[in-house]
Residue, then its C-alpha position, 0 to 999 in steps of 0.5 A: m507490479a510497481y505503481s511507478t517506474e524510474a522513468d516516472l521519477k525522471d519525469r518529475v525531477d532532473e536526472a542530475l538530482l536523481i543521481q545526487l539522491t541515489d549515487r552512493s558509490g560516486t559512479g555518476v549514474v542513477d542507482s536503479a536498485l535504490v530507486t526500485t527500493a524507494i518505489e517499493d516502499a512507496d507502493a507498500l505504503i499506498n497498499g497499506f492505505i487502500s487494501p481495505v477498499y481495493q484489491v491490491p496490487l491495483s491493475p490497471v494503475p490509475r494515473i493519480v496513484r502513479e503520480y503519488s507513488a513517484a512523489i512518495a518515492i522521491y521524498r523517500l530518496h530525499l530522506y535517505r540522503s537526509i536532505d530537507a525538501p519542503a516541496w516533496k514533503e508537501a507532496y508526500t503529505m498530500a498523498i497521505s491525505f489522499f490515500s486516507l480519504v480513499a481508505e475512508r471511502k470518501v474518494a474513489l479510484e477511477g477505473v479500479v474495481d472495489k474489493p469484493s465484500p465478504s460473503g453473507v456467511l459471516s452474518q448468518s449464525v450456525g447452530f448445532s443440536s444433538e441428542e441427550r448425552t448417553f454418558s455423563r458423570t452422574k450416569l457413570s457414577e453407578w459403575 
């Protein structure tokens, strides 16, 4: 499940700009495949930050995650076209800073359940014991 949609991107940028960023073939329409790729890239980046803390993909998706997913996707679309976009670069930097804080557990995502902690089995040691060896090099040397 994607954290943002093409509609979320259209809510943040004018459709003409979205066409300019995605229309490689000159059809005059938004290339939905390229938008989907940018969103998937953004979501993968987000998941990389938050997966140590939360079970991914997130469900339900918090509003801030949706907003940052769209912002990262728009920034990536600018990068695809090699367009300098200081405002979107700043939004990208803010998103990365936010998700870094989430990864450090300094910020929590509201409404999302934490990743279950590993069971205590790993903290307990396991020992083995057995009887004395019946055969060894010294005992078999007589044969």
